N, CA and C of each residue as an Amber inpcrd file, in Angstrom:
protein
   324
   0.9780000  -1.3670000  -0.2750000   0.1400000  -0.0770000   0.1850000
   0.8050000   1.3520000  -0.1480000   1.7940000   1.2570000   0.8150000
   2.7800000   2.3730000   0.6540000   3.4100000   2.7730000  -0.9240000
   3.7140000   2.2580000  -1.7570000   4.3860000   2.1700000  -2.7660000
   2.8430000   2.8980000  -3.7640000   1.6750000   2.2290000  -3.6770000
   0.8320000   2.7870000  -4.2900000   0.5600000   4.1920000  -3.9460000
   0.4460000   4.3150000  -2.5370000   0.2630000   5.8350000  -1.8170000
   1.5080000   6.5780000  -2.6140000   2.4670000   6.3870000  -2.6530000
   3.5730000   7.1560000  -3.1690000   3.7190000   7.3400000  -4.5910000
   3.1620000   6.3320000  -5.4020000   2.9890000   6.8250000  -6.5310000
   1.7290000   7.9450000  -6.9510000   0.8250000   7.4890000  -6.3130000
  -0.4410000   8.5800000  -6.5430000  -0.3600000   9.7080000  -6.0690000
   0.6060000   9.8970000  -5.1230000   0.8800000  11.1210000  -4.6440000
   2.0540000  11.6320000  -4.9260000   2.8600000  11.0440000  -6.0630000
   3.7850000  11.7210000  -7.1370000   5.1200000  11.8240000  -6.1680000
   5.2970000  10.8710000  -5.1270000   6.5490000  10.9260000  -4.3980000
   7.5770000   9.7420000  -4.7750000   8.1720000  10.3940000  -5.8480000
   9.0560000   9.6040000  -6.7240000  10.2490000   9.0280000  -5.8690000
  10.7290000   9.7670000  -4.7490000  11.9610000   9.2500000  -4.0490000
  11.1810000   8.0160000  -3.4820000  10.3040000   8.2720000  -2.7550000
   9.6840000   7.2020000  -2.1750000   9.3640000   6.2030000  -3.0080000
   8.7830000   6.0930000  -4.0310000   8.6360000   4.8650000  -4.7220000
   9.6030000   4.3740000  -5.2900000  11.2140000   4.9260000  -5.3350000
  12.3870000   4.4000000  -5.3050000  12.5580000   3.4580000  -4.2240000
  12.4790000   4.1530000  -3.3850000  12.9720000   3.6950000  -1.8430000
  12.2610000   2.3030000  -1.8030000  10.7500000   2.5520000  -1.9240000
   9.8600000   0.9420000  -1.3810000  10.3150000   0.1420000  -2.8770000
  10.5090000   0.1410000  -3.9350000  11.0570000  -0.7070000  -4.9730000
  12.2590000  -1.3310000  -4.7330000  13.0700000  -0.3160000  -4.2220000
  14.7420000  -0.8930000  -3.7380000  14.3120000  -1.9590000  -2.8650000
  13.6150000  -2.0240000  -1.7380000  13.6290000  -3.1160000  -0.6100000
  12.3780000  -3.6140000  -0.8900000  11.8130000  -3.8290000  -2.1990000
  11.3670000  -5.3870000  -2.6760000   9.7110000  -5.0420000  -2.5110000
   9.0570000  -3.9040000  -2.5330000   7.8110000  -3.6230000  -2.8470000
   7.0640000  -4.2200000  -4.3550000   6.3320000  -4.7520000  -4.1760000
   5.7200000  -5.6510000  -5.3420000   5.0160000  -4.3770000  -6.4290000
   6.1640000  -4.3490000  -7.2550000   5.8930000  -3.3220000  -8.2750000
   4.2720000  -3.5490000  -9.0160000   3.6860000  -4.7210000  -9.0660000
   2.3350000  -4.9470000  -9.8570000   1.3670000  -5.0250000  -9.0080000
   1.5380000  -4.7520000  -7.4620000   0.5690000  -4.5400000  -6.5490000
  -0.6990000  -3.9690000  -7.0910000  -2.2270000  -4.3140000  -6.9320000
  -3.2120000  -3.5720000  -7.5280000  -4.0210000  -3.0450000  -6.0880000
  -4.4960000  -1.9310000  -6.3260000  -5.0990000  -1.1770000  -4.9840000
  -6.4880000  -1.7060000  -5.1050000  -7.1250000  -1.9360000  -4.0680000
  -8.3580000  -2.6860000  -3.6000000  -9.7040000  -1.5790000  -4.2200000
  -9.4510000  -0.4420000  -4.5200000 -10.6060000   0.3370000  -5.1060000
 -10.7520000  -0.0630000  -6.6350000  -9.6910000   0.2760000  -7.5700000
 -10.0930000   0.3820000  -9.0270000  -8.9280000  -0.5640000  -9.6000000
  -8.1230000  -1.3710000  -8.7980000  -7.0500000  -2.4310000  -9.4360000
  -5.8900000  -1.4610000  -9.9660000  -5.8730000  -0.1900000  -9.3940000
  -4.5950000   0.1720000 -10.1850000  -3.0680000  -0.2770000  -9.1280000
  -2.3760000  -0.1260000 -10.2910000  -0.9880000  -0.5380000  -9.8610000
  -0.2860000   0.7890000  -9.5780000   1.0210000   0.8870000  -9.1600000
   2.1600000   2.2450000  -9.2190000   2.0820000   2.3700000 -10.3650000
   2.4030000   1.7950000 -11.5040000   2.5290000   2.5360000 -13.1990000
   1.2200000   2.9760000 -13.5300000   0.0830000   2.7380000 -13.1870000
  -1.1720000   3.2260000 -13.1470000  -1.3340000   4.4880000 -12.9690000
  -1.0960000   4.6420000 -11.5650000  -1.1720000   5.6850000 -10.6470000
  -0.4750000   7.2220000 -11.4510000   1.0500000   6.6170000 -11.5180000
   1.8650000   7.5920000 -12.1090000   1.6700000   7.7020000 -13.6070000
   1.3610000   6.8360000 -14.5300000   0.8770000   7.0120000 -15.7980000
  -0.3020000   8.0760000 -15.7850000  -1.3080000   7.8560000 -15.2120000
  -2.2420000   8.5600000 -15.0390000  -2.3650000  10.0890000 -14.8630000
  -1.3650000  10.2070000 -14.3020000  -0.9240000  11.6420000 -13.5310000
  -0.0530000  12.5150000 -14.5150000   0.1550000  11.5790000 -15.4920000
   1.5460000  12.5030000 -16.3510000   2.9070000  12.5110000 -15.3950000
   3.1030000  11.5300000 -14.5560000   4.1890000  11.8110000 -13.7480000
   5.6930000  11.4400000 -14.6050000   6.0290000  11.8290000 -15.0800000
   7.3340000  11.1080000 -15.9620000   8.3060000  10.6800000 -15.1880000
   8.6530000  11.1470000 -14.4500000   9.8080000  10.8390000 -13.3690000
   9.3410000   9.5310000 -12.6110000   8.2590000   9.5740000 -12.0840000
   7.6780000   8.6130000 -11.3820000   7.6130000   7.1480000 -12.2760000
   7.1500000   7.3430000 -13.4700000   7.1670000   6.3830000 -14.1550000
   8.4360000   5.9730000 -14.7620000   9.4600000   6.5950000 -14.9500000
  10.7250000   6.2610000 -15.2590000  11.1890000   5.1300000 -14.1650000
  11.2600000   5.7890000 -12.9090000  11.7560000   4.8010000 -11.5850000
  10.9760000   3.8520000 -11.8590000   9.4780000   3.4830000 -12.0990000
   9.1950000   2.1400000 -11.9740000   9.5250000   1.2450000 -13.3170000
   9.9080000   1.8400000 -14.3040000  10.0600000   1.1620000 -15.6750000
  11.6360000   0.6400000 -15.4310000  12.5720000   1.5830000 -14.6790000
  13.8760000   1.3480000 -14.5070000  14.1250000   0.4350000 -13.1950000
  13.3960000  -0.1020000 -12.2040000  13.8030000  -0.7170000 -11.0420000
  14.0150000  -2.1900000 -11.5470000  14.4560000  -2.9410000 -10.6060000
  15.1060000  -4.3960000 -10.5540000  14.4770000  -5.1920000  -9.6000000
  13.6280000  -4.9670000  -8.9820000  12.9560000  -5.5660000  -7.8510000
  12.0710000  -6.7750000  -8.7050000  11.8540000  -6.6080000  -9.7670000
  10.8240000  -7.5960000 -10.5280000  10.3980000  -6.9790000 -11.5890000
   9.7890000  -8.0580000 -12.6540000   9.1040000  -7.3890000 -13.9320000
   8.0140000  -6.5640000 -13.8120000   7.8030000  -5.5540000 -14.4030000
   6.7610000  -4.7650000 -14.5270000   5.7730000  -5.1750000 -15.6330000
   4.6670000  -5.5260000 -15.3990000   3.2100000  -6.0730000 -16.0990000
   2.7860000  -4.8680000 -16.9460000   3.5340000  -4.4350000 -17.8560000
   3.0660000  -3.3420000 -18.8610000   1.8130000  -3.5170000 -19.2450000
   0.7790000  -4.5610000 -19.1130000  -0.4500000  -4.9740000 -19.7680000
  -1.2680000  -5.2150000 -18.3350000  -0.8260000  -4.8080000 -17.3770000
  -1.8950000  -4.9030000 -16.4140000  -2.9440000  -3.8580000 -16.6240000
  -3.8750000  -4.5060000 -16.4670000  -5.4600000  -3.6630000 -16.6090000
  -5.9980000  -3.3460000 -15.1270000  -6.7000000  -2.3690000 -15.0980000
  -7.1190000  -1.8520000 -13.9550000  -8.6280000  -2.6040000 -14.0440000
  -9.3340000  -2.9640000 -13.0240000 -10.4190000  -3.5030000 -13.1130000
 -11.5530000  -2.6340000 -12.8130000 -11.2550000  -1.2600000 -12.9250000
 -12.5000000  -0.1730000 -12.7990000 -12.9030000  -0.2130000 -14.3060000
 -11.8790000   0.3590000 -15.0260000 -11.8590000   0.5120000 -16.3970000
 -11.7530000  -0.7450000 -17.7000000 -10.7640000  -1.4980000 -17.3100000
 -10.4130000  -2.2090000 -18.1490000  -9.0510000  -1.6670000 -18.8690000
  -8.4130000  -0.6510000 -18.3840000  -7.1880000   0.0420000 -19.2560000
  -6.0370000  -0.3520000 -18.6820000  -4.9970000  -0.1330000 -19.4270000
  -3.6770000  -0.3490000 -19.0370000  -3.1500000   0.9450000 -18.9870000
  -1.9530000   1.0250000 -18.3980000  -1.2290000   2.2960000 -18.0800000
  -1.2300000   2.8640000 -19.4100000  -0.7280000   2.2560000 -20.6390000
  -0.2810000   2.8800000 -21.5910000  -1.7830000   3.3140000 -22.1380000
  -2.9230000   2.7590000 -22.0110000  -4.0970000   3.1790000 -22.7420000
  -4.7050000   4.3780000 -22.0940000  -4.4100000   4.7630000 -20.7380000
  -4.4720000   5.9930000 -20.0040000  -3.8300000   6.9200000 -20.3140000
  -2.5770000   6.7170000 -20.6590000  -1.6340000   7.7230000 -21.0510000
  -1.8730000   8.4380000 -22.0670000  -2.2080000   7.4010000 -23.1200000
  -2.3790000   7.6680000 -24.7120000  -3.5140000   8.6110000 -24.5660000
  -4.7820000   8.0800000 -23.8330000  -6.1880000   8.7040000 -24.0180000
  -5.7120000  10.4080000 -23.4250000  -5.0860000  10.3090000 -22.4220000
  -4.6960000  11.6620000 -21.6870000  -3.9640000  12.7410000 -22.4480000
  -3.1470000  12.0250000 -23.4260000  -2.0980000  12.5040000 -24.3620000
  -3.1080000  13.2570000 -25.2820000  -4.2790000  13.1900000 -25.1880000
  -5.1750000  13.8400000 -26.5930000  -6.2740000  14.2210000 -25.9930000
  -6.4970000  14.5370000 -24.6810000  -7.5950000  15.4990000 -24.0680000
  -7.1000000  16.8480000 -24.1880000  -7.9780000  17.1990000 -24.9330000
  -7.8550000  18.7990000 -24.8990000  -8.2470000  19.7980000 -23.6290000
  -8.5940000  19.0850000 -22.6440000  -8.9260000  19.7360000 -21.5950000
  -7.6920000  20.0510000 -20.6030000  -6.6700000  19.2610000 -21.2600000
  -5.2800000  19.4400000 -20.4590000  -4.2710000  20.6430000 -21.3010000
  -3.6820000  21.1080000 -20.4440000  -2.6550000  22.2390000 -21.4370000
  -1.6520000  21.4860000 -22.3270000  -1.2140000  21.7170000 -23.0400000
  -0.2250000  21.4060000 -23.8470000   0.7450000  20.7250000 -23.3580000
   1.5680000  21.5950000 -22.2110000   2.8490000  20.7010000 -21.7120000
   2.2890000  19.3580000 -20.9130000   1.1420000  19.5140000 -20.0900000
   0.6290000  18.4570000 -19.3830000   0.3470000  17.2450000 -20.7490000
   0.0340000  17.5820000 -22.0140000  -0.3660000  16.4030000 -23.0120000
   1.2280000  15.8310000 -23.0930000   2.0170000  16.8250000 -23.5550000
   3.4260000  16.3930000 -23.9280000   3.9450000  15.4050000 -23.1480000
   3.5670000  15.4880000 -21.5090000   4.2730000  14.7120000 -20.5850000
   3.6350000  13.4910000 -20.8360000   2.2540000  13.3770000 -21.0610000
   1.4940000  12.1090000 -21.2680000   2.1520000  11.4040000 -22.6400000
   2.5890000  12.0980000 -23.5350000   3.1060000  11.8200000 -25.0380000
   4.5440000  10.9470000 -24.5160000   5.2540000  11.8910000 -23.8870000
   6.5140000  11.3400000 -23.3400000   6.3230000   9.6530000 -22.7800000
   5.5570000   9.9680000 -21.8820000   5.2450000   8.6470000 -20.9480000
   4.9080000   7.4360000 -22.0430000   3.6640000   7.7290000 -22.8240000
   3.4560000   6.7760000 -23.9890000   4.7830000   6.1110000 -24.7550000
   5.8510000   7.2680000 -25.0510000   6.6580000   6.5830000 -25.7260000
   7.5650000   5.9200000 -24.9440000   7.8490000   6.2180000 -23.3700000
   8.5890000   5.5110000 -22.5100000   8.2540000   3.6990000 -22.4750000
   6.7160000   3.5530000 -22.1760000   5.9700000   2.2800000 -22.2910000
   6.6950000   1.8200000 -23.3310000   6.1090000   2.3000000 -24.5240000
   6.3380000   1.5720000 -25.9000000   7.8550000   1.1410000 -25.7700000
   8.9750000   1.9410000 -25.5200000  10.1960000   1.5580000 -25.7180000
  10.2770000   0.3310000 -24.8310000   9.5490000   0.4460000 -23.6420000
   9.5760000  -0.6300000 -22.3510000   9.1870000  -1.9830000 -23.0150000
   8.4510000  -1.9990000 -24.1030000   7.5300000  -3.2890000 -24.2870000
   6.2360000  -3.2770000 -24.1170000   5.4630000  -2.1860000 -24.1310000
   3.8810000  -2.0260000 -23.8970000   3.5560000  -1.8720000 -25.1240000
   2.5660000  -2.6450000 -25.4180000   1.8590000  -2.5000000 -26.9840000
   0.3590000  -2.2500000 -26.9960000  -0.2490000  -2.0900000 -25.9710000
  -1.4700000  -1.7790000 -25.6560000  -2.0030000  -1.1770000 -24.1310000
């Protein structure tokens, strides 16, 4: 839960610390089934997404879907990158996250 809270709140340093000490990178919360990557990608948090993708505690499930809406972290970042209610700068962060996740192997 601490990892999920840190990812949701944008506490990148804490996310790195929890992963270093063995937190389950694919753990899903009980509300919507969101994992740490889902929280970070959904917020447009490039730094936290990078930490999660680069961590070594275990393989990141890039295709893990939330049970709230069935979307993957890539799908939510892609959707948000085209949301015109966000500023162009924020949409650019989502586009960067899409590229990062695709480079890591995410396909959908």
